[in-house]
All heavy atoms as TSV, in Angstrom:
chain	resi	resn	atom	element	x	y	z
A	1	MET	N	N	29.356	43.822	18.390
A	1	MET	CA	C	29.357	43.087	17.140
A	1	MET	C	C	29.452	41.573	17.384
A	1	MET	O	O	28.824	40.805	16.685
A	1	MET	CB	C	30.537	43.566	16.281
A	1	MET	CG	C	30.437	43.162	14.863
A	1	MET	SD	S	29.366	44.310	14.015
A	1	MET	CE	C	29.734	43.925	12.381
A	2	THR	N	N	30.210	41.139	18.375
A	2	THR	CA	C	30.380	39.726	18.662
A	2	THR	C	C	29.064	39.123	19.155
A	2	THR	O	O	28.715	38.003	18.787
A	2	THR	CB	C	31.471	39.513	19.713
A	2	THR	OG1	O	32.643	40.198	19.287
A	2	THR	CG2	C	31.772	38.070	19.903
A	3	LEU	N	N	28.357	39.864	19.988
A	3	LEU	CA	C	27.073	39.379	20.499
A	3	LEU	C	C	26.076	39.212	19.364
A	3	LEU	O	O	25.326	38.238	19.324
A	3	LEU	CB	C	26.519	40.345	21.560
A	3	LEU	CG	C	25.219	39.930	22.224
A	3	LEU	CD1	C	25.402	38.577	22.923
A	3	LEU	CD2	C	24.769	40.977	23.227
A	4	ASN	N	N	26.096	40.138	18.415
A	4	ASN	CA	C	25.200	40.066	17.265
A	4	ASN	C	C	25.518	38.822	16.431
A	4	ASN	O	O	24.598	38.140	15.956
A	4	ASN	CB	C	25.332	41.324	16.418
A	4	ASN	CG	C	24.158	41.516	15.496
A	4	ASN	OD1	O	23.116	40.898	15.646
A	4	ASN	ND2	N	24.324	42.381	14.513
A	5	ASN	N	N	26.801	38.498	16.252
A	5	ASN	CA	C	27.195	37.285	15.510
A	5	ASN	C	C	26.727	36.039	16.244
A	5	ASN	O	O	26.274	35.080	15.609
A	5	ASN	CB	C	28.709	37.237	15.328
A	5	ASN	CG	C	29.192	38.179	14.234
A	5	ASN	OD1	O	28.397	38.618	13.400
A	5	ASN	ND2	N	30.466	38.501	14.239
A	6	ALA	N	N	26.847	36.042	17.564
A	6	ALA	CA	C	26.407	34.881	18.345
A	6	ALA	C	C	24.906	34.682	18.192
A	6	ALA	O	O	24.432	33.546	18.013
A	6	ALA	CB	C	26.782	35.066	19.811
A	7	VAL	N	N	24.159	35.761	18.248
A	7	VAL	CA	C	22.695	35.661	18.085
A	7	VAL	C	C	22.345	35.149	16.697
A	7	VAL	O	O	21.479	34.285	16.538
A	7	VAL	CB	C	22.045	37.048	18.355
A	7	VAL	CG1	C	20.583	37.049	17.948
A	7	VAL	CG2	C	22.203	37.440	19.804
A	8	ASN	N	N	23.031	35.651	15.688
A	8	ASN	CA	C	22.771	35.181	14.318
A	8	ASN	C	C	23.127	33.716	14.157
A	8	ASN	O	O	22.402	32.967	13.481
A	8	ASN	CB	C	23.554	36.036	13.314
A	8	ASN	CG	C	22.942	37.407	13.121
A	8	ASN	OD1	O	21.763	37.615	13.388
A	8	ASN	ND2	N	23.748	38.355	12.671
A	9	ASN	N	N	24.227	33.287	14.747
A	9	ASN	CA	C	24.616	31.871	14.678
A	9	ASN	C	C	23.589	30.980	15.364
A	9	ASN	O	O	23.228	29.920	14.840
A	9	ASN	CB	C	25.993	31.651	15.303
A	9	ASN	CG	C	27.108	32.151	14.395
A	9	ASN	OD1	O	26.909	32.291	13.201
A	9	ASN	ND2	N	28.252	32.405	14.986
A	10	ILE	N	N	23.128	31.417	16.519
A	10	ILE	CA	C	22.093	30.639	17.229
A	10	ILE	C	C	20.830	30.570	16.383
A	10	ILE	O	O	20.218	29.512	16.240
A	10	ILE	CB	C	21.819	31.243	18.623
A	10	ILE	CG1	C	23.047	31.052	19.517
A	10	ILE	CG2	C	20.578	30.630	19.246
A	10	ILE	CD1	C	22.959	31.785	20.840
A	11	ARG	N	N	20.439	31.696	15.804
A	11	ARG	CA	C	19.237	31.731	14.976
A	11	ARG	C	C	19.388	30.787	13.781
A	11	ARG	O	O	18.470	30.026	13.452
A	11	ARG	CB	C	18.975	33.157	14.510
A	11	ARG	CG	C	17.664	33.289	13.740
A	11	ARG	CD	C	17.359	34.736	13.379
A	11	ARG	NE	N	16.996	35.455	14.594
A	11	ARG	CZ	C	17.534	36.622	14.955
A	11	ARG	NH1	N	18.448	37.194	14.226
A	11	ARG	NH2	N	17.130	37.226	16.062
A	12	LYS	N	N	20.552	30.824	13.103
A	12	LYS	CA	C	20.793	29.933	11.957
A	12	LYS	C	C	20.712	28.465	12.367
A	12	LYS	O	O	20.116	27.646	11.680
A	12	LYS	CB	C	22.170	30.205	11.349
A	12	LYS	CG	C	22.253	31.404	10.471
A	12	LYS	CD	C	23.601	31.412	9.765
A	12	LYS	CE	C	24.172	32.800	9.684
A	12	LYS	NZ	N	25.516	32.841	9.129
A	13	ASN	N	N	21.341	28.153	13.503
A	13	ASN	CA	C	21.324	26.756	13.978
A	13	ASN	C	C	19.906	26.302	14.316
A	13	ASN	O	O	19.524	25.167	14.018
A	13	ASN	CB	C	22.242	26.598	15.183
A	13	ASN	CG	C	23.703	26.650	14.785
A	13	ASN	OD1	O	24.053	26.354	13.658
A	13	ASN	ND2	N	24.552	27.027	15.729
A	14	LEU	N	N	19.136	27.178	14.922
A	14	LEU	CA	C	17.749	26.825	15.246
A	14	LEU	C	C	16.922	26.609	13.978
A	14	LEU	O	O	16.103	25.684	13.913
A	14	LEU	CB	C	17.113	27.893	16.133
A	14	LEU	CG	C	17.602	27.946	17.571
A	14	LEU	CD1	C	17.007	29.140	18.295
A	14	LEU	CD2	C	17.271	26.667	18.309
A	15	LEU	N	N	17.145	27.460	12.984
A	15	LEU	CA	C	16.422	27.283	11.727
A	15	LEU	C	C	16.806	25.980	11.035
A	15	LEU	O	O	15.943	25.287	10.491
A	15	LEU	CB	C	16.683	28.474	10.794
A	15	LEU	CG	C	15.976	29.774	11.178
A	15	LEU	CD1	C	16.445	30.919	10.273
A	15	LEU	CD2	C	14.478	29.617	11.101
A	16	LYS	N	N	18.092	25.640	11.072
A	16	LYS	CA	C	18.537	24.366	10.487
A	16	LYS	C	C	17.887	23.193	11.195
A	16	LYS	O	O	17.445	22.230	10.565
A	16	LYS	CB	C	20.060	24.241	10.572
A	16	LYS	CG	C	20.808	25.056	9.563
A	16	LYS	CD	C	22.302	24.800	9.696
A	16	LYS	CE	C	23.124	25.635	8.762
A	16	LYS	NZ	N	24.563	25.397	8.929
A	17	ARG	N	N	17.856	23.251	12.516
A	17	ARG	CA	C	17.238	22.162	13.285
A	17	ARG	C	C	15.758	22.061	12.975
A	17	ARG	O	O	15.204	20.971	12.839
A	17	ARG	CB	C	17.446	22.371	14.786
A	17	ARG	CG	C	18.863	22.149	15.233
A	17	ARG	CD	C	18.996	22.448	16.705
A	17	ARG	NE	N	18.223	21.493	17.481
A	17	ARG	CZ	C	18.748	20.601	18.288
A	17	ARG	NH1	N	20.049	20.543	18.455
A	17	ARG	NH2	N	17.984	19.763	18.951
A	18	GLN	N	N	15.095	23.218	12.862
A	18	GLN	CA	C	13.666	23.220	12.550
A	18	GLN	C	C	13.421	22.625	11.165
A	18	GLN	O	O	12.495	21.818	10.985
A	18	GLN	CB	C	13.120	24.643	12.612
A	18	GLN	CG	C	11.631	24.732	12.451
A	18	GLN	CD	C	11.135	26.154	12.570
A	18	GLN	OE1	O	11.882	27.097	12.351
A	18	GLN	NE2	N	9.873	26.313	12.935
A	19	GLU	N	N	14.223	22.999	10.186
A	19	GLU	CA	C	14.088	22.449	8.836
A	19	GLU	C	C	14.343	20.945	8.831
A	19	GLU	O	O	13.637	20.190	8.157
A	19	GLU	CB	C	15.034	23.158	7.879
A	19	GLU	CG	C	14.636	24.586	7.602
A	19	GLU	CD	C	15.718	25.370	6.853
A	19	GLU	OE1	O	16.776	24.778	6.542
A	19	GLU	OE2	O	15.503	26.552	6.579
A	20	ALA	N	N	15.348	20.509	9.584
A	20	ALA	CA	C	15.650	19.077	9.662
A	20	ALA	C	C	14.486	18.328	10.304
A	20	ALA	O	O	14.125	17.225	9.868
A	20	ALA	CB	C	16.932	18.852	10.453
A	21	LEU	N	N	13.891	18.914	11.311
A	21	LEU	CA	C	12.740	18.286	11.983
A	21	LEU	C	C	11.558	18.195	11.032
A	21	LEU	O	O	10.866	17.159	10.981
A	21	LEU	CB	C	12.369	19.060	13.235
A	21	LEU	CG	C	11.240	18.483	14.078
A	21	LEU	CD1	C	11.591	17.092	14.566
A	21	LEU	CD2	C	10.946	19.397	15.265
A	22	ILE	N	N	11.333	19.227	10.249
A	22	ILE	CA	C	10.235	19.216	9.278
A	22	ILE	C	C	10.468	18.116	8.233
A	22	ILE	O	O	9.544	17.362	7.892
A	22	ILE	CB	C	10.089	20.596	8.617
A	22	ILE	CG1	C	9.534	21.608	9.624
A	22	ILE	CG2	C	9.185	20.535	7.390
A	22	ILE	CD1	C	9.593	23.044	9.170
A	23	ARG	N	N	11.718	18.005	7.746
A	23	ARG	CA	C	12.029	16.951	6.764
A	23	ARG	C	C	11.838	15.565	7.390
A	23	ARG	O	O	11.307	14.653	6.759
A	23	ARG	CB	C	13.461	17.099	6.255
A	23	ARG	CG	C	13.652	18.222	5.273
A	23	ARG	CD	C	15.010	18.148	4.574
A	23	ARG	NE	N	16.120	18.039	5.500
A	23	ARG	CZ	C	16.805	19.065	6.012
A	23	ARG	NH1	N	16.492	20.291	5.681
A	23	ARG	NH2	N	17.809	18.856	6.841
A	24	PHE	N	N	12.283	15.417	8.642
A	24	PHE	CA	C	12.142	14.127	9.332
A	24	PHE	C	C	10.674	13.755	9.472
A	24	PHE	O	O	10.279	12.615	9.196
A	24	PHE	CB	C	12.804	14.189	10.703
A	24	PHE	CG	C	12.504	12.989	11.555
A	24	PHE	CD1	C	13.164	11.793	11.346
A	24	PHE	CD2	C	11.553	13.057	12.566
A	24	PHE	CE1	C	12.874	10.681	12.128
A	24	PHE	CE2	C	11.267	11.955	13.341
A	24	PHE	CZ	C	11.934	10.762	13.123
A	25	LYS	N	N	9.857	14.707	9.883
A	25	LYS	CA	C	8.427	14.419	10.050
A	25	LYS	C	C	7.767	14.059	8.725
A	25	LYS	O	O	6.907	13.165	8.670
A	25	LYS	CB	C	7.720	15.615	10.689
A	25	LYS	CG	C	8.026	15.768	12.164
A	25	LYS	CD	C	7.258	16.921	12.774
A	25	LYS	CE	C	7.546	17.054	14.267
A	25	LYS	NZ	N	6.788	18.160	14.851
A	26	ALA	N	N	8.178	14.727	7.649
A	26	ALA	CA	C	7.620	14.410	6.327
A	26	ALA	C	C	8.015	12.995	5.902
A	26	ALA	O	O	7.183	12.233	5.395
A	26	ALA	CB	C	8.103	15.426	5.302
A	27	LYS	N	N	9.279	12.634	6.121
A	27	LYS	CA	C	9.731	11.281	5.777
A	27	LYS	C	C	9.030	10.239	6.631
A	27	LYS	O	O	8.666	9.161	6.138
A	27	LYS	CB	C	11.238	11.158	5.951
A	27	LYS	CG	C	12.037	11.867	4.893
A	27	LYS	CD	C	13.531	11.676	5.126
A	27	LYS	CE	C	14.347	12.406	4.088
A	27	LYS	NZ	N	15.791	12.238	4.307
A	28	LYS	N	N	8.838	10.534	7.899
A	28	LYS	CA	C	8.159	9.594	8.794
A	28	LYS	C	C	6.714	9.388	8.340
A	28	LYS	O	O	6.215	8.266	8.309
A	28	LYS	CB	C	8.200	10.114	10.228
A	28	LYS	CG	C	7.566	9.185	11.226
A	28	LYS	CD	C	7.680	9.723	12.639
A	28	LYS	CE	C	7.001	8.814	13.629
A	28	LYS	NZ	N	7.042	9.349	14.994
A	29	LYS	N	N	6.043	10.485	7.972
A	29	LYS	CA	C	4.666	10.383	7.511
A	29	LYS	C	C	4.576	9.545	6.241
A	29	LYS	O	O	3.708	8.676	6.110
A	29	LYS	CB	C	4.089	11.775	7.264
A	29	LYS	CG	C	2.645	11.777	6.874
A	29	LYS	CD	C	2.108	13.187	6.722
A	29	LYS	CE	C	0.648	13.174	6.335
A	29	LYS	NZ	N	0.098	14.519	6.167
A	30	ALA	N	N	5.502	9.778	5.305
A	30	ALA	CA	C	5.522	9.007	4.055
A	30	ALA	C	C	5.777	7.538	4.355
A	30	ALA	O	O	5.151	6.653	3.753
A	30	ALA	CB	C	6.593	9.563	3.114
A	31	TYR	N	N	6.689	7.259	5.278
A	31	TYR	CA	C	6.991	5.868	5.666
A	31	TYR	C	C	5.750	5.201	6.250
A	31	TYR	O	O	5.430	4.068	5.878
A	31	TYR	CB	C	8.138	5.842	6.675
A	31	TYR	CG	C	8.279	4.520	7.368
A	31	TYR	CD1	C	8.888	3.448	6.735
A	31	TYR	CD2	C	7.774	4.322	8.651
A	31	TYR	CE1	C	9.001	2.220	7.364
A	31	TYR	CE2	C	7.890	3.107	9.284
A	31	TYR	CZ	C	8.492	2.057	8.636
A	31	TYR	OH	O	8.599	0.843	9.272
A	32	LEU	N	N	5.081	5.893	7.163
A	32	LEU	CA	C	3.900	5.294	7.795
A	32	LEU	C	C	2.780	5.042	6.800
A	32	LEU	O	O	2.089	4.018	6.876
A	32	LEU	CB	C	3.428	6.170	8.950
A	32	LEU	CG	C	4.357	6.240	10.150
A	32	LEU	CD1	C	3.843	7.249	11.183
A	32	LEU	CD2	C	4.542	4.867	10.795
A	33	LEU	N	N	2.613	5.950	5.834
A	33	LEU	CA	C	1.593	5.735	4.803
A	33	LEU	C	C	1.958	4.533	3.929
A	33	LEU	O	O	1.086	3.711	3.609
A	33	LEU	CB	C	1.443	6.999	3.942
A	33	LEU	CG	C	0.750	8.181	4.607
A	33	LEU	CD1	C	0.806	9.408	3.699
A	33	LEU	CD2	C	-0.683	7.846	4.967
A	34	ALA	N	N	3.228	4.428	3.557
A	34	ALA	CA	C	3.662	3.294	2.743
A	34	ALA	C	C	3.499	1.994	3.525
A	34	ALA	O	O	3.045	0.977	2.977
A	34	ALA	CB	C	5.113	3.474	2.309
A	35	LYS	N	N	3.861	2.015	4.794
A	35	LYS	CA	C	3.735	0.830	5.635
A	35	LYS	C	C	2.277	0.401	5.745
A	35	LYS	O	O	1.947	-0.793	5.639
A	35	LYS	CB	C	4.298	1.119	7.029
A	35	LYS	CG	C	4.196	-0.046	7.983
A	35	LYS	CD	C	4.720	0.317	9.348
A	35	LYS	CE	C	4.464	-0.801	10.332
A	35	LYS	NZ	N	4.792	-0.411	11.699
A	36	GLU	N	N	1.387	1.370	5.924
A	36	GLU	CA	C	-0.048	1.076	6.019
A	36	GLU	C	C	-0.557	0.452	4.712
A	36	GLU	O	O	-1.300	-0.530	4.744
A	36	GLU	CB	C	-0.809	2.362	6.327
A	36	GLU	CG	C	-2.306	2.191	6.462
A	36	GLU	CD	C	-3.003	3.500	6.747
A	36	GLU	OE1	O	-2.361	4.432	7.257
A	36	GLU	OE2	O	-4.208	3.582	6.453
A	37	GLN	N	N	-0.122	0.993	3.570
A	37	GLN	CA	C	-0.558	0.469	2.285
A	37	GLN	C	C	-0.034	-0.950	2.070
A	37	GLN	O	O	-0.761	-1.830	1.625
A	37	GLN	CB	C	-0.068	1.378	1.152
A	37	GLN	CG	C	-0.493	0.935	-0.218
A	37	GLN	CD	C	-1.999	0.923	-0.397
A	37	GLN	OE1	O	-2.709	1.746	0.160
A	37	GLN	NE2	N	-2.493	-0.009	-1.193
A	38	ILE	N	N	1.219	-1.181	2.410
A	38	ILE	CA	C	1.802	-2.515	2.247
A	38	ILE	C	C	1.096	-3.517	3.146
A	38	ILE	O	O	0.783	-4.640	2.736
A	38	ILE	CB	C	3.322	-2.481	2.530
A	38	ILE	CG1	C	4.028	-1.714	1.420
A	38	ILE	CG2	C	3.893	-3.881	2.663
A	38	ILE	CD1	C	5.477	-1.383	1.712
A	39	THR	N	N	0.824	-3.121	4.384
A	39	THR	CA	C	0.113	-4.002	5.320
A	39	THR	C	C	-1.271	-4.347	4.784
A	39	THR	O	O	-1.700	-5.505	4.832
A	39	THR	CB	C	-0.007	-3.334	6.694
A	39	THR	OG1	O	1.310	-3.010	7.169
A	39	THR	CG2	C	-0.700	-4.233	7.699
A	40	LYS	N	N	-1.943	-3.354	4.229
A	40	LYS	CA	C	-3.277	-3.579	3.650
A	40	LYS	C	C	-3.194	-4.569	2.489
A	40	LYS	O	O	-4.020	-5.484	2.387
A	40	LYS	CB	C	-3.856	-2.247	3.171
A	40	LYS	CG	C	-5.234	-2.334	2.608
A	40	LYS	CD	C	-5.714	-0.954	2.185
A	40	LYS	CE	C	-7.068	-1.031	1.495
A	40	LYS	NZ	N	-7.512	0.279	1.009
A	41	GLU	N	N	-2.187	-4.404	1.619
A	41	GLU	CA	C	-2.023	-5.307	0.480
A	41	GLU	C	C	-1.700	-6.729	0.942
A	41	GLU	O	O	-2.192	-7.705	0.357
A	41	GLU	CB	C	-0.931	-4.790	-0.450
A	41	GLU	CG	C	-1.337	-3.528	-1.185
A	41	GLU	CD	C	-0.202	-2.907	-1.986
A	41	GLU	OE1	O	0.913	-3.483	-2.000
A	41	GLU	OE2	O	-0.435	-1.847	-2.589
A	42	ILE	N	N	-0.900	-6.860	1.981
A	42	ILE	CA	C	-0.564	-8.188	2.512
A	42	ILE	C	C	-1.821	-8.865	3.069
A	42	ILE	O	O	-2.060	-10.047	2.857
A	42	ILE	CB	C	0.537	-8.090	3.580
A	42	ILE	CG1	C	1.868	-7.731	2.914
A	42	ILE	CG2	C	0.668	-9.381	4.371
A	42	ILE	CD1	C	2.979	-7.411	3.878
A	43	GLU	N	N	-2.634	-8.091	3.789
A	43	GLU	CA	C	-3.869	-8.661	4.338
A	43	GLU	C	C	-4.828	-9.089	3.238
A	43	GLU	O	O	-5.469	-10.139	3.334
A	43	GLU	CB	C	-4.531	-7.647	5.275
A	43	GLU	CG	C	-3.765	-7.436	6.572
A	43	GLU	CD	C	-4.309	-6.291	7.415
A	43	GLU	OE1	O	-5.211	-5.571	6.941
A	43	GLU	OE2	O	-3.816	-6.126	8.531
A	44	GLU	N	N	-4.904	-8.286	2.171
A	44	GLU	CA	C	-5.751	-8.669	1.034
A	44	GLU	C	C	-5.235	-9.944	0.375
A	44	GLU	O	O	-6.016	-10.834	0.030
A	44	GLU	CB	C	-5.813	-7.533	0.015
A	44	GLU	CG	C	-6.600	-6.329	0.470
A	44	GLU	CD	C	-6.507	-5.161	-0.504
A	44	GLU	OE1	O	-5.816	-5.278	-1.541
A	44	GLU	OE2	O	-7.131	-4.128	-0.217
A	45	ALA	N	N	-3.926	-10.042	0.217
A	45	ALA	CA	C	-3.341	-11.238	-0.391
A	45	ALA	C	C	-3.589	-12.460	0.493
A	45	ALA	O	O	-3.865	-13.552	-0.015
A	45	ALA	CB	C	-1.838	-11.034	-0.596
A	46	ARG	N	N	-3.516	-12.274	1.806
A	46	ARG	CA	C	-3.777	-13.363	2.736
A	46	ARG	C	C	-5.219	-13.842	2.600
A	46	ARG	O	O	-5.492	-15.055	2.585
A	46	ARG	CB	C	-3.504	-12.902	4.171
A	46	ARG	CG	C	-3.658	-14.019	5.204
A	46	ARG	CD	C	-3.448	-13.523	6.621
A	46	ARG	NE	N	-2.160	-12.876	6.755
A	46	ARG	CZ	C	-1.938	-11.770	7.468
A	46	ARG	NH1	N	-2.918	-11.189	8.104
A	46	ARG	NH2	N	-0.733	-11.247	7.550
A	47	ASP	N	N	-6.158	-12.909	2.477
A	47	ASP	CA	C	-7.567	-13.285	2.317
A	47	ASP	C	C	-7.780	-14.039	1.001
A	47	ASP	O	O	-8.512	-15.034	0.956
A	47	ASP	CB	C	-8.462	-12.041	2.356
A	47	ASP	CG	C	-8.515	-11.420	3.744
A	47	ASP	OD1	O	-8.178	-12.111	4.745
A	47	ASP	OD2	O	-8.896	-10.230	3.832
A	48	ILE	N	N	-7.142	-13.567	-0.058
A	48	ILE	CA	C	-7.260	-14.258	-1.360
A	48	ILE	C	C	-6.681	-15.657	-1.250
A	48	ILE	O	O	-7.263	-16.636	-1.755
A	48	ILE	CB	C	-6.548	-13.449	-2.455
A	48	ILE	CG1	C	-7.316	-12.155	-2.723
A	48	ILE	CG2	C	-6.406	-14.263	-3.734
A	48	ILE	CD1	C	-6.588	-11.172	-3.618
A	49	TRP	N	N	-5.530	-15.776	-0.587
A	49	TRP	CA	C	-4.898	-17.093	-0.400
A	49	TRP	C	C	-5.822	-18.029	0.365
A	49	TRP	O	O	-6.010	-19.187	-0.027
A	49	TRP	CB	C	-3.564	-16.928	0.315
A	49	TRP	CG	C	-2.931	-18.230	0.680
A	49	TRP	CD1	C	-2.886	-18.814	1.906
A	49	TRP	CD2	C	-2.266	-19.149	-0.193
A	49	TRP	NE1	N	-2.238	-20.013	1.854
A	49	TRP	CE2	C	-1.842	-20.253	0.570
A	49	TRP	CE3	C	-1.996	-19.137	-1.554
A	49	TRP	CZ2	C	-1.158	-21.320	0.019
A	49	TRP	CZ3	C	-1.300	-20.212	-2.101
A	49	TRP	CH2	C	-0.900	-21.286	-1.311
A	50	LYS	N	N	-6.412	-17.549	1.443
A	50	LYS	CA	C	-7.310	-18.399	2.247
A	50	LYS	C	C	-8.499	-18.869	1.423
A	50	LYS	O	O	-8.874	-20.050	1.477
A	50	LYS	CB	C	-7.799	-17.636	3.474
A	50	LYS	CG	C	-6.785	-17.509	4.577
A	50	LYS	CD	C	-7.373	-16.772	5.761
A	50	LYS	CE	C	-6.345	-16.563	6.852
A	50	LYS	NZ	N	-6.897	-15.804	7.994
A	51	SER	N	N	-9.099	-17.954	0.676
A	51	SER	CA	C	-10.266	-18.359	-0.115
A	51	SER	C	C	-9.869	-19.337	-1.218
A	51	SER	O	O	-10.626	-20.270	-1.527
A	51	SER	CB	C	-10.966	-17.148	-0.709
A	51	SER	OG	O	-10.162	-16.521	-1.675
A	52	THR	N	N	-8.696	-19.157	-1.788
A	52	THR	CA	C	-8.219	-20.093	-2.819
A	52	THR	C	C	-7.987	-21.467	-2.232
A	52	THR	O	O	-8.395	-22.484	-2.821
A	52	THR	CB	C	-6.902	-19.565	-3.446
A	52	THR	OG1	O	-7.146	-18.266	-3.978
A	52	THR	CG2	C	-6.414	-20.491	-4.534
A	53	VAL	N	N	-7.359	-21.541	-1.072
A	53	VAL	CA	C	-7.102	-22.831	-0.427
A	53	VAL	C	C	-8.419	-23.496	-0.047
A	53	VAL	O	O	-8.573	-24.715	-0.215
A	53	VAL	CB	C	-6.200	-22.636	0.818
A	53	VAL	CG1	C	-6.140	-23.900	1.647
A	53	VAL	CG2	C	-4.807	-22.210	0.386
A	54	GLU	N	N	-9.368	-22.728	0.425
A	54	GLU	CA	C	-10.681	-23.310	0.767
A	54	GLU	C	C	-11.366	-23.870	-0.469
A	54	GLU	O	O	-11.975	-24.936	-0.409
A	54	GLU	CB	C	-11.561	-22.239	1.428
A	54	GLU	CG	C	-11.134	-21.888	2.832
A	54	GLU	CD	C	-11.925	-20.723	3.414
A	54	GLU	OE1	O	-12.819	-20.182	2.722
A	54	GLU	OE2	O	-11.639	-20.342	4.547
A	55	GLN	N	N	-11.293	-23.169	-1.592
A	55	GLN	CA	C	-11.902	-23.667	-2.821
A	55	GLN	C	C	-11.220	-24.932	-3.313
A	55	GLN	O	O	-11.860	-25.860	-3.781
A	55	GLN	CB	C	-11.846	-22.595	-3.908
A	55	GLN	CG	C	-12.761	-21.420	-3.651
A	55	GLN	CD	C	-12.587	-20.330	-4.691
A	55	GLN	OE1	O	-11.917	-20.511	-5.699
A	55	GLN	NE2	N	-13.189	-19.169	-4.432
A	56	LEU	N	N	-9.887	-24.972	-3.173
A	56	LEU	CA	C	-9.152	-26.146	-3.619
A	56	LEU	C	C	-9.429	-27.348	-2.726
A	56	LEU	O	O	-9.467	-28.486	-3.194
A	56	LEU	CB	C	-7.655	-25.868	-3.669
A	56	LEU	CG	C	-7.184	-24.916	-4.767
A	56	LEU	CD1	C	-5.690	-24.654	-4.601
A	56	LEU	CD2	C	-7.468	-25.514	-6.130
A	57	SER	N	N	-9.611	-27.118	-1.437
A	57	SER	CA	C	-9.833	-28.234	-0.536
A	57	SER	C	C	-11.210	-28.871	-0.754
A	57	SER	O	O	-11.419	-30.023	-0.405
A	57	SER	CB	C	-9.686	-27.786	0.921
A	57	SER	OG	O	-10.716	-26.872	1.266
A	58	ASN	N	N	-12.125	-28.122	-1.354
A	58	ASN	CA	C	-13.454	-28.680	-1.641
A	58	ASN	C	C	-13.482	-29.501	-2.914
A	58	ASN	O	O	-14.422	-30.244	-3.156
A	58	ASN	CB	C	-14.480	-27.549	-1.724
A	58	ASN	CG	C	-14.698	-26.893	-0.362
A	58	ASN	OD1	O	-14.445	-27.483	0.665
A	58	ASN	ND2	N	-15.161	-25.653	-0.393
A	59	GLN	N	N	-12.470	-29.384	-3.753
A	59	GLN	CA	C	-12.427	-30.119	-5.003
A	59	GLN	C	C	-11.700	-31.452	-4.807
A	59	GLN	O	O	-10.760	-31.568	-4.040
A	59	GLN	CB	C	-11.693	-29.312	-6.077
A	59	GLN	CG	C	-12.396	-28.035	-6.453
A	59	GLN	CD	C	-11.618	-27.253	-7.494
A	59	GLN	OE1	O	-10.522	-27.656	-7.891
A	59	GLN	NE2	N	-12.172	-26.156	-7.934
A	60	GLU	N	N	-12.167	-32.445	-5.541
A	60	GLU	CA	C	-11.520	-33.746	-5.497
A	60	GLU	C	C	-10.539	-33.863	-6.653
A	60	GLU	O	O	-10.824	-33.414	-7.749
A	60	GLU	CB	C	-12.557	-34.862	-5.595
A	60	GLU	CG	C	-13.462	-34.958	-4.389
A	60	GLU	CD	C	-14.406	-36.134	-4.495
A	60	GLU	OE1	O	-14.142	-37.070	-5.277
A	60	GLU	OE2	O	-15.421	-36.116	-3.807
A	61	PHE	N	N	-9.413	-34.467	-6.366
A	61	PHE	CA	C	-8.422	-34.659	-7.413
A	61	PHE	C	C	-8.658	-36.020	-8.056
A	61	PHE	O	O	-9.023	-36.974	-7.408
A	61	PHE	CB	C	-6.986	-34.605	-6.841
A	61	PHE	CG	C	-6.625	-33.235	-6.386
A	61	PHE	CD1	C	-6.673	-32.900	-5.026
A	61	PHE	CD2	C	-6.246	-32.258	-7.286
A	61	PHE	CE1	C	-6.353	-31.634	-4.605
A	61	PHE	CE2	C	-5.901	-30.990	-6.870
A	61	PHE	CZ	C	-5.946	-30.673	-5.513
A	62	MET	N	N	-8.406	-36.095	-9.333
A	62	MET	CA	C	-8.644	-37.357	-10.059
A	62	MET	C	C	-7.447	-38.243	-9.975
A	62	MET	O	O	-6.375	-38.082	-9.929
A	62	MET	CB	C	-8.989	-37.091	-11.508
A	62	MET	CG	C	-10.300	-36.411	-11.623
A	62	MET	SD	S	-10.724	-36.366	-13.380
A	62	MET	CE	C	-12.329	-35.697	-13.244
């Protein structure tokens, strides 16, 4: 009976670790997707800023 309890405890612990790993991987994937989207938005904003500055530099101020 004691050996059976040990096996069940090991099995439960392995399942918990596996579930934790699955949750970690899901959070990591979500983080990387969000990071990629934010980086893309920053690059787009940088391009808009550059084009705006270029347009302003071509205009003369009165």
